[in-house]
PDB file of N, CA, C, O and CB in Angstrom:
ATOM      1  N   MET A   1       8.097 -48.099 -64.482  1.00  0.00           N
ATOM      2  CA  MET A   1       7.717 -46.839 -65.064  1.00  0.00           C
ATOM      3  C   MET A   1       8.942 -46.024 -65.493  1.00  0.00           C
ATOM      4  O   MET A   1       8.807 -45.127 -66.326  1.00  0.00           O
ATOM      5  CB  MET A   1       6.877 -46.053 -64.083  1.00  0.00           C
ATOM      6  N   LYS A   2      10.103 -46.301 -64.963  1.00  0.00           N
ATOM      7  CA  LYS A   2      11.328 -45.560 -65.305  1.00  0.00           C
ATOM      8  C   LYS A   2      11.616 -45.608 -66.800  1.00  0.00           C
ATOM      9  O   LYS A   2      12.108 -44.627 -67.357  1.00  0.00           O
ATOM     10  CB  LYS A   2      12.524 -46.123 -64.533  1.00  0.00           C
ATOM     11  N   ASP A   3      11.321 -46.738 -67.470  1.00  0.00           N
ATOM     12  CA  ASP A   3      11.590 -46.853 -68.901  1.00  0.00           C
ATOM     13  C   ASP A   3      10.817 -45.816 -69.704  1.00  0.00           C
ATOM     14  O   ASP A   3      11.291 -45.370 -70.748  1.00  0.00           O
ATOM     15  CB  ASP A   3      11.242 -48.250 -69.391  1.00  0.00           C
ATOM     16  N   ASN A   4       9.643 -45.428 -69.237  1.00  0.00           N
ATOM     17  CA  ASN A   4       8.819 -44.454 -69.942  1.00  0.00           C
ATOM     18  C   ASN A   4       9.359 -43.039 -69.801  1.00  0.00           C
ATOM     19  O   ASN A   4       8.873 -42.123 -70.463  1.00  0.00           O
ATOM     20  CB  ASN A   4       7.397 -44.511 -69.432  1.00  0.00           C
ATOM     21  N   LEU A   5      10.353 -42.852 -68.953  1.00  0.00           N
ATOM     22  CA  LEU A   5      10.894 -41.526 -68.724  1.00  0.00           C
ATOM     23  C   LEU A   5      12.109 -41.235 -69.597  1.00  0.00           C
ATOM     24  O   LEU A   5      12.596 -40.105 -69.611  1.00  0.00           O
ATOM     25  CB  LEU A   5      11.258 -41.368 -67.274  1.00  0.00           C
ATOM     26  N   GLU A   6      12.599 -42.218 -70.314  1.00  0.00           N
ATOM     27  CA  GLU A   6      13.788 -42.045 -71.155  1.00  0.00           C
ATOM     28  C   GLU A   6      13.387 -41.768 -72.598  1.00  0.00           C
ATOM     29  O   GLU A   6      12.743 -42.597 -73.241  1.00  0.00           O
ATOM     30  CB  GLU A   6      14.690 -43.291 -71.084  1.00  0.00           C
ATOM     31  N   ILE A   7      13.768 -40.604 -73.101  1.00  0.00           N
ATOM     32  CA  ILE A   7      13.598 -40.292 -74.513  1.00  0.00           C
ATOM     33  C   ILE A   7      15.010 -40.062 -75.064  1.00  0.00           C
ATOM     34  O   ILE A   7      15.588 -38.995 -74.861  1.00  0.00           O
ATOM     35  CB  ILE A   7      12.650 -39.023 -74.737  1.00  0.00           C
ATOM     36  N   PRO A   8      15.562 -41.054 -75.756  1.00  0.00           N
ATOM     37  CA  PRO A   8      16.926 -40.908 -76.268  1.00  0.00           C
ATOM     38  C   PRO A   8      17.044 -39.734 -77.239  1.00  0.00           C
ATOM     39  O   PRO A   8      16.107 -39.440 -77.981  1.00  0.00           O
ATOM     40  CB  PRO A   8      17.369 -42.196 -76.957  1.00  0.00           C
ATOM     41  N   ILE A   9      18.181 -39.076 -77.231  1.00  0.00           N
ATOM     42  CA  ILE A   9      18.388 -37.920 -78.113  1.00  0.00           C
ATOM     43  C   ILE A   9      18.278 -38.318 -79.586  1.00  0.00           C
ATOM     44  O   ILE A   9      17.902 -37.491 -80.416  1.00  0.00           O
ATOM     45  CB  ILE A   9      19.763 -37.283 -77.844  1.00  0.00           C
ATOM     46  N   GLU A  10      18.595 -39.553 -79.921  1.00  0.00           N
ATOM     47  CA  GLU A  10      18.465 -40.015 -81.300  1.00  0.00           C
ATOM     48  C   GLU A  10      17.007 -39.969 -81.754  1.00  0.00           C
ATOM     49  O   GLU A  10      16.717 -39.649 -82.907  1.00  0.00           O
ATOM     50  CB  GLU A  10      19.020 -41.438 -81.442  1.00  0.00           C
ATOM     51  N   VAL A  11      16.104 -40.288 -80.847  1.00  0.00           N
ATOM     52  CA  VAL A  11      14.669 -40.243 -81.161  1.00  0.00           C
ATOM     53  C   VAL A  11      14.238 -38.793 -81.364  1.00  0.00           C
ATOM     54  O   VAL A  11      13.500 -38.490 -82.301  1.00  0.00           O
ATOM     55  CB  VAL A  11      13.827 -40.912 -80.029  1.00  0.00           C
ATOM     56  N   ILE A  12      14.688 -37.908 -80.503  1.00  0.00           N
ATOM     57  CA  ILE A  12      14.372 -36.485 -80.630  1.00  0.00           C
ATOM     58  C   ILE A  12      14.872 -35.963 -81.978  1.00  0.00           C
ATOM     59  O   ILE A  12      14.152 -35.248 -82.676  1.00  0.00           O
ATOM     60  CB  ILE A  12      15.002 -35.674 -79.461  1.00  0.00           C
ATOM     61  N   LYS A  13      16.103 -36.319 -82.342  1.00  0.00           N
ATOM     62  CA  LYS A  13      16.681 -35.868 -83.620  1.00  0.00           C
ATOM     63  C   LYS A  13      15.851 -36.354 -84.804  1.00  0.00           C
ATOM     64  O   LYS A  13      15.569 -35.590 -85.727  1.00  0.00           O
ATOM     65  CB  LYS A  13      18.130 -36.366 -83.759  1.00  0.00           C
ATOM     66  N   GLU A  14      15.465 -37.618 -84.774  1.00  0.00           N
ATOM     67  CA  GLU A  14      14.704 -38.187 -85.896  1.00  0.00           C
ATOM     68  C   GLU A  14      13.338 -37.523 -86.042  1.00  0.00           C
ATOM     69  O   GLU A  14      12.887 -37.269 -87.159  1.00  0.00           O
ATOM     70  CB  GLU A  14      14.527 -39.696 -85.706  1.00  0.00           C
ATOM     71  N   ILE A  15      12.690 -37.245 -84.936  1.00  0.00           N
ATOM     72  CA  ILE A  15      11.388 -36.576 -85.002  1.00  0.00           C
ATOM     73  C   ILE A  15      11.560 -35.154 -85.525  1.00  0.00           C
ATOM     74  O   ILE A  15      10.778 -34.699 -86.361  1.00  0.00           O
ATOM     75  CB  ILE A  15      10.705 -36.562 -83.612  1.00  0.00           C
ATOM     76  N   CYS A  16      12.571 -34.459 -85.041  1.00  0.00           N
ATOM     77  CA  CYS A  16      12.812 -33.083 -85.500  1.00  0.00           C
ATOM     78  C   CYS A  16      13.158 -33.040 -86.981  1.00  0.00           C
ATOM     79  O   CYS A  16      12.789 -32.087 -87.667  1.00  0.00           O
ATOM     80  CB  CYS A  16      13.937 -32.440 -84.688  1.00  0.00           C
ATOM     81  N   LYS A  17      13.853 -34.038 -87.486  1.00  0.00           N
ATOM     82  CA  LYS A  17      14.218 -34.084 -88.904  1.00  0.00           C
ATOM     83  C   LYS A  17      12.986 -34.199 -89.800  1.00  0.00           C
ATOM     84  O   LYS A  17      13.042 -33.834 -90.974  1.00  0.00           O
ATOM     85  CB  LYS A  17      15.162 -35.257 -89.167  1.00  0.00           C
ATOM     86  N   GLN A  18      11.889 -34.697 -89.266  1.00  0.00           N
ATOM     87  CA  GLN A  18      10.667 -34.853 -90.052  1.00  0.00           C
ATOM     88  C   GLN A  18       9.995 -33.515 -90.335  1.00  0.00           C
ATOM     89  O   GLN A  18       9.117 -33.421 -91.192  1.00  0.00           O
ATOM     90  CB  GLN A  18       9.698 -35.772 -89.332  1.00  0.00           C
ATOM     91  N   SER A  19      10.409 -32.500 -89.620  1.00  0.00           N
ATOM     92  CA  SER A  19       9.806 -31.182 -89.781  1.00  0.00           C
ATOM     93  C   SER A  19      10.497 -30.400 -90.884  1.00  0.00           C
ATOM     94  O   SER A  19      11.720 -30.438 -91.025  1.00  0.00           O
ATOM     95  CB  SER A  19       9.863 -30.405 -88.471  1.00  0.00           C
ATOM     96  N   GLU A  20       9.693 -29.691 -91.661  1.00  0.00           N
ATOM     97  CA  GLU A  20      10.250 -28.792 -92.667  1.00  0.00           C
ATOM     98  C   GLU A  20      10.541 -27.423 -92.059  1.00  0.00           C
ATOM     99  O   GLU A  20      11.150 -26.569 -92.704  1.00  0.00           O
ATOM    100  CB  GLU A  20       9.289 -28.654 -93.860  1.00  0.00           C
ATOM    101  N   MET A  21      10.115 -27.220 -90.841  1.00  0.00           N
ATOM    102  CA  MET A  21      10.317 -25.935 -90.166  1.00  0.00           C
ATOM    103  C   MET A  21      11.721 -25.877 -89.573  1.00  0.00           C
ATOM    104  O   MET A  21      12.101 -26.759 -88.802  1.00  0.00           O
ATOM    105  CB  MET A  21       9.251 -25.719 -89.059  1.00  0.00           C
ATOM    106  N   TRP A  22      12.487 -24.865 -89.916  1.00  0.00           N
ATOM    107  CA  TRP A  22      13.828 -24.730 -89.362  1.00  0.00           C
ATOM    108  C   TRP A  22      13.769 -24.488 -87.857  1.00  0.00           C
ATOM    109  O   TRP A  22      14.724 -24.781 -87.136  1.00  0.00           O
ATOM    110  CB  TRP A  22      14.581 -23.589 -90.055  1.00  0.00           C
ATOM    111  N   GLU A  23      12.641 -23.950 -87.387  1.00  0.00           N
ATOM    112  CA  GLU A  23      12.509 -23.687 -85.953  1.00  0.00           C
ATOM    113  C   GLU A  23      12.515 -24.976 -85.135  1.00  0.00           C
ATOM    114  O   GLU A  23      12.896 -24.965 -83.964  1.00  0.00           O
ATOM    115  CB  GLU A  23      11.227 -22.910 -85.679  1.00  0.00           C
ATOM    116  N   ILE A  24      12.103 -26.066 -85.733  1.00  0.00           N
ATOM    117  CA  ILE A  24      12.085 -27.349 -85.018  1.00  0.00           C
ATOM    118  C   ILE A  24      13.281 -28.198 -85.407  1.00  0.00           C
ATOM    119  O   ILE A  24      13.928 -28.792 -84.544  1.00  0.00           O
ATOM    120  CB  ILE A  24      10.784 -28.114 -85.304  1.00  0.00           C
ATOM    121  N   ASN A  25      13.581 -28.261 -86.699  1.00  0.00           N
ATOM    122  CA  ASN A  25      14.719 -29.047 -87.175  1.00  0.00           C
ATOM    123  C   ASN A  25      15.981 -28.207 -86.996  1.00  0.00           C
ATOM    124  O   ASN A  25      16.559 -27.717 -87.967  1.00  0.00           O
ATOM    125  CB  ASN A  25      14.531 -29.480 -88.677  1.00  0.00           C
ATOM    126  N   ASN A  26      16.390 -28.052 -85.763  1.00  0.00           N
ATOM    127  CA  ASN A  26      17.449 -27.115 -85.396  1.00  0.00           C
ATOM    128  C   ASN A  26      18.233 -27.716 -84.222  1.00  0.00           C
ATOM    129  O   ASN A  26      17.623 -28.168 -83.253  1.00  0.00           O
ATOM    130  CB  ASN A  26      16.856 -25.701 -85.024  1.00  0.00           C
ATOM    131  N   PRO A  27      19.555 -27.730 -84.288  1.00  0.00           N
ATOM    132  CA  PRO A  27      20.354 -28.332 -83.208  1.00  0.00           C
ATOM    133  C   PRO A  27      20.078 -27.736 -81.823  1.00  0.00           C
ATOM    134  O   PRO A  27      20.133 -28.452 -80.823  1.00  0.00           O
ATOM    135  CB  PRO A  27      21.818 -28.177 -83.524  1.00  0.00           C
ATOM    136  N   ARG A  28      19.785 -26.452 -81.759  1.00  0.00           N
ATOM    137  CA  ARG A  28      19.505 -25.827 -80.458  1.00  0.00           C
ATOM    138  C   ARG A  28      18.182 -26.308 -79.888  1.00  0.00           C
ATOM    139  O   ARG A  28      18.058 -26.514 -78.681  1.00  0.00           O
ATOM    140  CB  ARG A  28      19.489 -24.304 -80.588  1.00  0.00           C
ATOM    141  N   VAL A  29      17.196 -26.487 -80.754  1.00  0.00           N
ATOM    142  CA  VAL A  29      15.896 -26.985 -80.304  1.00  0.00           C
ATOM    143  C   VAL A  29      16.042 -28.432 -79.835  1.00  0.00           C
ATOM    144  O   VAL A  29      15.468 -28.812 -78.815  1.00  0.00           O
ATOM    145  CB  VAL A  29      14.836 -26.880 -81.440  1.00  0.00           C
ATOM    146  N   ILE A  30      16.790 -29.225 -80.559  1.00  0.00           N
ATOM    147  CA  ILE A  30      17.024 -30.618 -80.171  1.00  0.00           C
ATOM    148  C   ILE A  30      17.692 -30.669 -78.807  1.00  0.00           C
ATOM    149  O   ILE A  30      17.286 -31.446 -77.943  1.00  0.00           O
ATOM    150  CB  ILE A  30      17.891 -31.348 -81.224  1.00  0.00           C
ATOM    151  N   ALA A  31      18.710 -29.851 -78.610  1.00  0.00           N
ATOM    152  CA  ALA A  31      19.404 -29.814 -77.315  1.00  0.00           C
ATOM    153  C   ALA A  31      18.480 -29.329 -76.208  1.00  0.00           C
ATOM    154  O   ALA A  31      18.516 -29.859 -75.098  1.00  0.00           O
ATOM    155  CB  ALA A  31      20.641 -28.911 -77.394  1.00  0.00           C
ATOM    156  N   MET A  32      17.649 -28.326 -76.494  1.00  0.00           N
ATOM    157  CA  MET A  32      16.721 -27.806 -75.503  1.00  0.00           C
ATOM    158  C   MET A  32      15.705 -28.879 -75.095  1.00  0.00           C
ATOM    159  O   MET A  32      15.434 -29.062 -73.908  1.00  0.00           O
ATOM    160  CB  MET A  32      16.000 -26.564 -76.048  1.00  0.00           C
ATOM    161  N   LEU A  33      15.150 -29.580 -76.076  1.00  0.00           N
ATOM    162  CA  LEU A  33      14.185 -30.633 -75.762  1.00  0.00           C
ATOM    163  C   LEU A  33      14.837 -31.763 -74.973  1.00  0.00           C
ATOM    164  O   LEU A  33      14.247 -32.291 -74.030  1.00  0.00           O
ATOM    165  CB  LEU A  33      13.562 -31.184 -77.047  1.00  0.00           C
ATOM    166  N   ASN A  34      16.051 -32.130 -75.359  1.00  0.00           N
ATOM    167  CA  ASN A  34      16.772 -33.165 -74.624  1.00  0.00           C
ATOM    168  C   ASN A  34      16.956 -32.741 -73.165  1.00  0.00           C
ATOM    169  O   ASN A  34      16.791 -33.552 -72.254  1.00  0.00           O
ATOM    170  CB  ASN A  34      18.144 -33.448 -75.285  1.00  0.00           C
ATOM    171  N   ASN A  35      17.294 -31.482 -72.951  1.00  0.00           N
ATOM    172  CA  ASN A  35      17.472 -30.977 -71.597  1.00  0.00           C
ATOM    173  C   ASN A  35      16.154 -30.941 -70.827  1.00  0.00           C
ATOM    174  O   ASN A  35      16.123 -31.263 -69.639  1.00  0.00           O
ATOM    175  CB  ASN A  35      18.087 -29.591 -71.636  1.00  0.00           C
ATOM    176  N   ILE A  36      15.075 -30.554 -71.488  1.00  0.00           N
ATOM    177  CA  ILE A  36      13.754 -30.549 -70.835  1.00  0.00           C
ATOM    178  C   ILE A  36      13.406 -31.954 -70.363  1.00  0.00           C
ATOM    179  O   ILE A  36      12.956 -32.137 -69.232  1.00  0.00           O
ATOM    180  CB  ILE A  36      12.655 -30.017 -71.802  1.00  0.00           C
ATOM    181  N   PHE A  37      13.613 -32.951 -71.230  1.00  0.00           N
ATOM    182  CA  PHE A  37      13.309 -34.333 -70.849  1.00  0.00           C
ATOM    183  C   PHE A  37      14.171 -34.779 -69.664  1.00  0.00           C
ATOM    184  O   PHE A  37      13.674 -35.431 -68.746  1.00  0.00           O
ATOM    185  CB  PHE A  37      13.526 -35.278 -72.045  1.00  0.00           C
ATOM    186  N   LYS A  38      15.452 -34.430 -69.684  1.00  0.00           N
ATOM    187  CA  LYS A  38      16.340 -34.806 -68.577  1.00  0.00           C
ATOM    188  C   LYS A  38      15.922 -34.116 -67.278  1.00  0.00           C
ATOM    189  O   LYS A  38      15.900 -34.741 -66.218  1.00  0.00           O
ATOM    190  CB  LYS A  38      17.800 -34.452 -68.917  1.00  0.00           C
ATOM    191  N   CYS A  39      15.590 -32.826 -67.364  1.00  0.00           N
ATOM    192  CA  CYS A  39      15.172 -32.087 -66.160  1.00  0.00           C
ATOM    193  C   CYS A  39      13.902 -32.680 -65.559  1.00  0.00           C
ATOM    194  O   CYS A  39      13.793 -32.834 -64.343  1.00  0.00           O
ATOM    195  CB  CYS A  39      14.947 -30.602 -66.492  1.00  0.00           C
ATOM    196  N   LEU A  40      12.942 -33.010 -66.422  1.00  0.00           N
ATOM    197  CA  LEU A  40      11.711 -33.614 -65.914  1.00  0.00           C
ATOM    198  C   LEU A  40      11.987 -34.969 -65.271  1.00  0.00           C
ATOM    199  O   LEU A  40      11.459 -35.284 -64.204  1.00  0.00           O
ATOM    200  CB  LEU A  40      10.687 -33.768 -67.042  1.00  0.00           C
ATOM    201  N   LYS A  41      12.821 -35.764 -65.935  1.00  0.00           N
ATOM    202  CA  LYS A  41      13.138 -37.100 -65.412  1.00  0.00           C
ATOM    203  C   LYS A  41      13.847 -37.026 -64.069  1.00  0.00           C
ATOM    204  O   LYS A  41      13.598 -37.849 -63.188  1.00  0.00           O
ATOM    205  CB  LYS A  41      14.002 -37.867 -66.407  1.00  0.00           C
ATOM    206  N   ASP A  42      14.729 -36.047 -63.906  1.00  0.00           N
ATOM    207  CA  ASP A  42      15.557 -35.954 -62.703  1.00  0.00           C
ATOM    208  C   ASP A  42      14.945 -35.113 -61.578  1.00  0.00           C
ATOM    209  O   ASP A  42      15.494 -35.060 -60.478  1.00  0.00           O
ATOM    210  CB  ASP A  42      16.887 -35.385 -63.066  1.00  0.00           C
ATOM    211  N   ASP A  43      13.824 -34.462 -61.845  1.00  0.00           N
ATOM    212  CA  ASP A  43      13.217 -33.591 -60.834  1.00  0.00           C
ATOM    213  C   ASP A  43      12.823 -34.395 -59.596  1.00  0.00           C
ATOM    214  O   ASP A  43      12.132 -35.410 -59.691  1.00  0.00           O
ATOM    215  CB  ASP A  43      11.983 -32.867 -61.412  1.00  0.00           C
ATOM    216  N   GLU A  44      13.268 -33.930 -58.455  1.00  0.00           N
ATOM    217  CA  GLU A  44      13.008 -34.636 -57.197  1.00  0.00           C
ATOM    218  C   GLU A  44      11.671 -34.278 -56.572  1.00  0.00           C
ATOM    219  O   GLU A  44      11.216 -34.962 -55.655  1.00  0.00           O
ATOM    220  CB  GLU A  44      14.104 -34.344 -56.216  1.00  0.00           C
ATOM    221  N   ASN A  45      11.030 -33.211 -57.057  1.00  0.00           N
ATOM    222  CA  ASN A  45       9.771 -32.760 -56.473  1.00  0.00           C
ATOM    223  C   ASN A  45       8.539 -33.354 -57.139  1.00  0.00           C
ATOM    224  O   ASN A  45       7.425 -33.207 -56.636  1.00  0.00           O
ATOM    225  CB  ASN A  45       9.695 -31.275 -56.541  1.00  0.00           C
ATOM    226  N   LEU A  46       8.736 -34.024 -58.272  1.00  0.00           N
ATOM    227  CA  LEU A  46       7.619 -34.627 -58.985  1.00  0.00           C
ATOM    228  C   LEU A  46       7.568 -36.125 -58.706  1.00  0.00           C
ATOM    229  O   LEU A  46       8.602 -36.786 -58.622  1.00  0.00           O
ATOM    230  CB  LEU A  46       7.732 -34.362 -60.498  1.00  0.00           C
ATOM    231  N   ASP A  47       6.352 -36.652 -58.564  1.00  0.00           N
ATOM    232  CA  ASP A  47       6.222 -38.100 -58.422  1.00  0.00           C
ATOM    233  C   ASP A  47       6.342 -38.730 -59.816  1.00  0.00           C
ATOM    234  O   ASP A  47       6.299 -38.026 -60.825  1.00  0.00           O
ATOM    235  CB  ASP A  47       4.853 -38.486 -57.737  1.00  0.00           C
ATOM    236  N   GLU A  48       6.491 -40.031 -59.864  1.00  0.00           N
ATOM    237  CA  GLU A  48       6.751 -40.730 -61.132  1.00  0.00           C
ATOM    238  C   GLU A  48       5.613 -40.551 -62.142  1.00  0.00           C
ATOM    239  O   GLU A  48       5.864 -40.399 -63.338  1.00  0.00           O
ATOM    240  CB  GLU A  48       6.970 -42.218 -60.870  1.00  0.00           C
ATOM    241  N   VAL A  49       4.381 -40.568 -61.670  1.00  0.00           N
ATOM    242  CA  VAL A  49       3.240 -40.409 -62.580  1.00  0.00           C
ATOM    243  C   VAL A  49       3.243 -39.004 -63.191  1.00  0.00           C
ATOM    244  O   VAL A  49       2.977 -38.848 -64.383  1.00  0.00           O
ATOM    245  CB  VAL A  49       1.901 -40.671 -61.832  1.00  0.00           C
ATOM    246  N   SER A  50       3.536 -37.999 -62.395  1.00  0.00           N
ATOM    247  CA  SER A  50       3.597 -36.624 -62.903  1.00  0.00           C
ATOM    248  C   SER A  50       4.731 -36.470 -63.912  1.00  0.00           C
ATOM    249  O   SER A  50       4.558 -35.827 -64.947  1.00  0.00           O
ATOM    250  CB  SER A  50       3.780 -35.627 -61.744  1.00  0.00           C
ATOM    251  N   LYS A  51       5.882 -37.052 -63.617  1.00  0.00           N
ATOM    252  CA  LYS A  51       7.013 -36.998 -64.547  1.00  0.00           C
ATOM    253  C   LYS A  51       6.632 -37.625 -65.884  1.00  0.00           C
ATOM    254  O   LYS A  51       6.870 -37.050 -66.946  1.00  0.00           O
ATOM    255  CB  LYS A  51       8.243 -37.716 -63.952  1.00  0.00           C
ATOM    256  N   GLU A  52       6.041 -38.807 -65.813  1.00  0.00           N
ATOM    257  CA  GLU A  52       5.663 -39.514 -67.029  1.00  0.00           C
ATOM    258  C   GLU A  52       4.633 -38.711 -67.827  1.00  0.00           C
ATOM    259  O   GLU A  52       4.730 -38.617 -69.051  1.00  0.00           O
ATOM    260  CB  GLU A  52       5.107 -40.903 -66.688  1.00  0.00           C
ATOM    261  N   THR A  53       3.668 -38.145 -67.149  1.00  0.00           N
ATOM    262  CA  THR A  53       2.638 -37.354 -67.816  1.00  0.00           C
ATOM    263  C   THR A  53       3.245 -36.139 -68.515  1.00  0.00           C
ATOM    264  O   THR A  53       2.934 -35.876 -69.677  1.00  0.00           O
ATOM    265  CB  THR A  53       1.575 -36.906 -66.808  1.00  0.00           C
ATOM    266  N   LEU A  54       4.096 -35.409 -67.829  1.00  0.00           N
ATOM    267  CA  LEU A  54       4.717 -34.223 -68.424  1.00  0.00           C
ATOM    268  C   LEU A  54       5.618 -34.579 -69.605  1.00  0.00           C
ATOM    269  O   LEU A  54       5.612 -33.887 -70.623  1.00  0.00           O
ATOM    270  CB  LEU A  54       5.524 -33.473 -67.371  1.00  0.00           C
ATOM    271  N   ILE A  55       6.382 -35.645 -69.472  1.00  0.00           N
ATOM    272  CA  ILE A  55       7.249 -36.089 -70.570  1.00  0.00           C
ATOM    273  C   ILE A  55       6.410 -36.484 -71.780  1.00  0.00           C
ATOM    274  O   ILE A  55       6.773 -36.172 -72.914  1.00  0.00           O
ATOM    275  CB  ILE A  55       8.134 -37.276 -70.123  1.00  0.00           C
ATOM    276  N   HIS A  56       5.301 -37.162 -71.550  1.00  0.00           N
ATOM    277  CA  HIS A  56       4.433 -37.553 -72.665  1.00  0.00           C
ATOM    278  C   HIS A  56       3.780 -36.339 -73.323  1.00  0.00           C
ATOM    279  O   HIS A  56       3.597 -36.322 -74.541  1.00  0.00           O
ATOM    280  CB  HIS A  56       3.354 -38.524 -72.179  1.00  0.00           C
ATOM    281  N   ILE A  57       3.427 -35.328 -72.536  1.00  0.00           N
ATOM    282  CA  ILE A  57       2.851 -34.105 -73.104  1.00  0.00           C
ATOM    283  C   ILE A  57       3.872 -33.400 -73.994  1.00  0.00           C
ATOM    284  O   ILE A  57       3.552 -33.018 -75.119  1.00  0.00           O
ATOM    285  CB  ILE A  57       2.373 -33.156 -71.981  1.00  0.00           C
ATOM    286  N   VAL A  58       5.087 -33.225 -73.502  1.00  0.00           N
ATOM    287  CA  VAL A  58       6.131 -32.557 -74.292  1.00  0.00           C
ATOM    288  C   VAL A  58       6.449 -33.376 -75.545  1.00  0.00           C
ATOM    289  O   VAL A  58       6.581 -32.818 -76.634  1.00  0.00           O
ATOM    290  CB  VAL A  58       7.417 -32.352 -73.441  1.00  0.00           C
ATOM    291  N   PHE A  59       6.570 -34.686 -75.394  1.00  0.00           N
ATOM    292  CA  PHE A  59       6.889 -35.562 -76.519  1.00  0.00           C
ATOM    293  C   PHE A  59       5.771 -35.529 -77.564  1.00  0.00           C
ATOM    294  O   PHE A  59       6.048 -35.472 -78.762  1.00  0.00           O
ATOM    295  CB  PHE A  59       7.120 -37.005 -76.029  1.00  0.00           C
ATOM    296  N   SER A  60       4.535 -35.564 -77.128  1.00  0.00           N
ATOM    297  CA  SER A  60       3.393 -35.508 -78.046  1.00  0.00           C
ATOM    298  C   SER A  60       3.379 -34.202 -78.823  1.00  0.00           C
ATOM    299  O   SER A  60       3.111 -34.194 -80.024  1.00  0.00           O
ATOM    300  CB  SER A  60       2.078 -35.673 -77.279  1.00  0.00           C
ATOM    301  N   ASN A  61       3.665 -33.097 -78.143  1.00  0.00           N
ATOM    302  CA  ASN A  61       3.718 -31.805 -78.822  1.00  0.00           C
ATOM    303  C   ASN A  61       4.855 -31.757 -79.835  1.00  0.00           C
ATOM    304  O   ASN A  61       4.704 -31.179 -80.911  1.00  0.00           O
ATOM    305  CB  ASN A  61       3.877 -30.679 -77.806  1.00  0.00           C
ATOM    306  N   LEU A  62       5.973 -32.350 -79.503  1.00  0.00           N
ATOM    307  CA  LEU A  62       7.082 -32.423 -80.456  1.00  0.00           C
ATOM    308  C   LEU A  62       6.641 -33.154 -81.722  1.00  0.00           C
ATOM    309  O   LEU A  62       6.914 -32.697 -82.832  1.00  0.00           O
ATOM    310  CB  LEU A  62       8.302 -33.133 -79.821  1.00  0.00           C
ATOM    311  N   ILE A  63       5.976 -34.261 -81.561  1.00  0.00           N
ATOM    312  CA  ILE A  63       5.500 -35.035 -82.718  1.00  0.00           C
ATOM    313  C   ILE A  63       4.489 -34.224 -83.527  1.00  0.00           C
ATOM    314  O   ILE A  63       4.567 -34.166 -84.754  1.00  0.00           O
ATOM    315  CB  ILE A  63       4.866 -36.370 -82.258  1.00  0.00           C
ATOM    316  N   ILE A  64       3.551 -33.606 -82.836  1.00  0.00           N
ATOM    317  CA  ILE A  64       2.514 -32.822 -83.530  1.00  0.00           C
ATOM    318  C   ILE A  64       3.135 -31.677 -84.322  1.00  0.00           C
ATOM    319  O   ILE A  64       2.817 -31.499 -85.497  1.00  0.00           O
ATOM    320  CB  ILE A  64       1.489 -32.266 -82.520  1.00  0.00           C
ATOM    321  N   TYR A  65       4.007 -30.907 -83.704  1.00  0.00           N
ATOM    322  CA  TYR A  65       4.592 -29.760 -84.384  1.00  0.00           C
ATOM    323  C   TYR A  65       5.633 -30.147 -85.425  1.00  0.00           C
ATOM    324  O   TYR A  65       5.961 -29.334 -86.290  1.00  0.00           O
ATOM    325  CB  TYR A  65       5.209 -28.842 -83.380  1.00  0.00           C
ATOM    326  N   SER A  66       6.158 -31.359 -85.365  1.00  0.00           N
ATOM    327  CA  SER A  66       7.131 -31.813 -86.353  1.00  0.00           C
ATOM    328  C   SER A  66       6.466 -32.355 -87.604  1.00  0.00           C
ATOM    329  O   SER A  66       7.015 -32.236 -88.699  1.00  0.00           O
ATOM    330  CB  SER A  66       8.023 -32.871 -85.755  1.00  0.00           C
ATOM    331  N   ARG A  67       5.306 -32.941 -87.457  1.00  0.00           N
ATOM    332  CA  ARG A  67       4.699 -33.661 -88.577  1.00  0.00           C
ATOM    333  C   ARG A  67       3.534 -32.945 -89.248  1.00  0.00           C
ATOM    334  O   ARG A  67       3.242 -33.190 -90.419  1.00  0.00           O
ATOM    335  CB  ARG A  67       4.234 -34.981 -88.107  1.00  0.00           C
ATOM    336  N   TYR A  68       2.876 -32.071 -88.520  1.00  0.00           N
ATOM    337  CA  TYR A  68       1.632 -31.503 -89.053  1.00  0.00           C
ATOM    338  C   TYR A  68       1.749 -29.994 -89.193  1.00  0.00           C
ATOM    339  O   TYR A  68       2.448 -29.336 -88.423  1.00  0.00           O
ATOM    340  CB  TYR A  68       0.440 -31.858 -88.148  1.00  0.00           C
ATOM    341  N   LYS A  69       1.057 -29.459 -90.182  1.00  0.00           N
ATOM    342  CA  LYS A  69       1.023 -28.012 -90.353  1.00  0.00           C
ATOM    343  C   LYS A  69       0.016 -27.447 -89.359  1.00  0.00           C
ATOM    344  O   LYS A  69      -1.183 -27.710 -89.451  1.00  0.00           O
ATOM    345  CB  LYS A  69       0.654 -27.615 -91.824  1.00  0.00           C
ATOM    346  N   ILE A  70       0.513 -26.681 -88.428  1.00  0.00           N
ATOM    347  CA  ILE A  70      -0.331 -26.084 -87.396  1.00  0.00           C
ATOM    348  C   ILE A  70      -0.582 -24.641 -87.791  1.00  0.00           C
ATOM    349  O   ILE A  70       0.355 -23.884 -88.042  1.00  0.00           O
ATOM    350  CB  ILE A  70       0.330 -26.180 -85.973  1.00  0.00           C
ATOM    351  N   ILE A  71      -1.844 -24.269 -87.843  1.00  0.00           N
ATOM    352  CA  ILE A  71      -2.196 -22.888 -88.203  1.00  0.00           C
ATOM    353  C   ILE A  71      -2.491 -22.092 -86.963  1.00  0.00           C
ATOM    354  O   ILE A  71      -2.807 -20.905 -87.052  1.00  0.00           O
ATOM    355  CB  ILE A  71      -3.402 -22.850 -89.153  1.00  0.00           C
TER     356      ILE A  71
END
């Protein structure tokens, strides 16, 4: 399950580049998301299933807000 907890920064950058919104396609947002993923992965109080679930939720939202016009 550890492999599912790694989201490389290159992947985050590529997804953010797909967005026309400067709020997402922004170096600070990329760094913030990278840090969120690292914090979730390294958290000692969460079990592996919870970590994976939270990482997938954040990652899914990144994809949704990068690719689709949300009203």
